[in-house]
NUVORO-685675 format. One record per residue (C-alpha): residue number from 1; y, x, z; residue in one letter. Coordinates in steps of 0.05 Angstrom, whole numbers, plus 5000, padded with zeros to 4 digits. Each point is the difference from the previous one (the first is absolute). Layout:
<rs>
n, v, u, w, res
NUM, Y, X, Z, A
...
</rs>
This chain:
<rs>
n, v, u, w, res
1, 3791, 8732, 5457, X
2, 5068, 4968, 4988, X
3, 5024, 4975, 4934, X
4, 5065, 5019, 4966, X
5, 5044, 4942, 4979, X
6, 5039, 5011, 4935, X
7, 5056, 4952, 4983, X
8, 5034, 5003, 4932, X
9, 5069, 4972, 5015, X
10, 5017, 4988, 4927, X
11, 4940, 4956, 4985, X
12, 4982, 4977, 5071, X
13, 4929, 5024, 4988, X
14, 4963, 5019, 5064, X
15, 4938, 5044, 4998, X
16, 4959, 5035, 5053, X
17, 4956, 5061, 4996, X
18, 4961, 5042, 5050, X
19, 5034, 5061, 5030, X
20, 4981, 5066, 4969, X
21, 4970, 5056, 5042, X
22, 5066, 5038, 4993, X
23, 5040, 4941, 5027, X
24, 4952, 4993, 5058, X
25, 5005, 5074, 5016, X
26, 5076, 4998, 4996, X
27, 5001, 4941, 5047, X
28, 4955, 5036, 5050, X
29, 5043, 5062, 4997, X
30, 5063, 4958, 5013, X
31, 4966, 4966, 5058, X
32, 4979, 5067, 5031, X
33, 5071, 5027, 4991, X
34, 5029, 4938, 5034, X
35, 4951, 5007, 5058, X
36, 5018, 5074, 5008, X
37, 5074, 4982, 5001, X
38, 4988, 4946, 5052, X
39, 4959, 5048, 5043, X
40, 5055, 5053, 4996, X
41, 5053, 4949, 5020, X
42, 4958, 4976, 5058, X
43, 4991, 5072, 5024, X
44, 5074, 5013, 4994, X
45, 5016, 4936, 5038, X
46, 4951, 5019, 5055, X
47, 5031, 5070, 5005, X
48, 5070, 4970, 5004, X
49, 4978, 4951, 5054, X
50, 4968, 5057, 5040, X
51, 5063, 5042, 4994, X
52, 5043, 4941, 5023, X
53, 4954, 4989, 5060, X
54, 5004, 5073, 5019, X
55, 5075, 5001, 4993, X
56, 5004, 4937, 5043, X
57, 4959, 5033, 5055, X
58, 5043, 5063, 4999, X
59, 5063, 4959, 5007, X
60, 4970, 4960, 5057, X
61, 4981, 5065, 5034, X
62, 5073, 5023, 4994, X
63, 5021, 4939, 5039, X
64, 5024, 4953, 4946, X
65, 4982, 4926, 5007, X
66, 4963, 4963, 4945, X
67, 5065, 4962, 4986, X
68, 5036, 5067, 4989, X
69, 4945, 5024, 4954, X
70, 5000, 4935, 4960, X
71, 5076, 5005, 4993, X
72, 4994, 5072, 4975, X
73, 4945, 4982, 4951, X
74, 5038, 4941, 4973, X
75, 5062, 5043, 4992, X
76, 4959, 5052, 4962, X
77, 4974, 4947, 4952, X
78, 5070, 4975, 4983, X
</rs>
């Protein structure tokens, strides 16, 4: 269990105390929320990468060169 550091800036007094059960629970909830957000971002990034690869293949099938495709993609990003 981690300790909580309390600093009184007016007196310079530093004290420590153990975390309460509520603080530990809040920290765990925050960690779970951060992990869920990271998982969602990873899934969205993977979907975007798959879409980009599929689009790339379709453009190659239409006869565009990879240079043409890269030029189109860079123009779309600008």
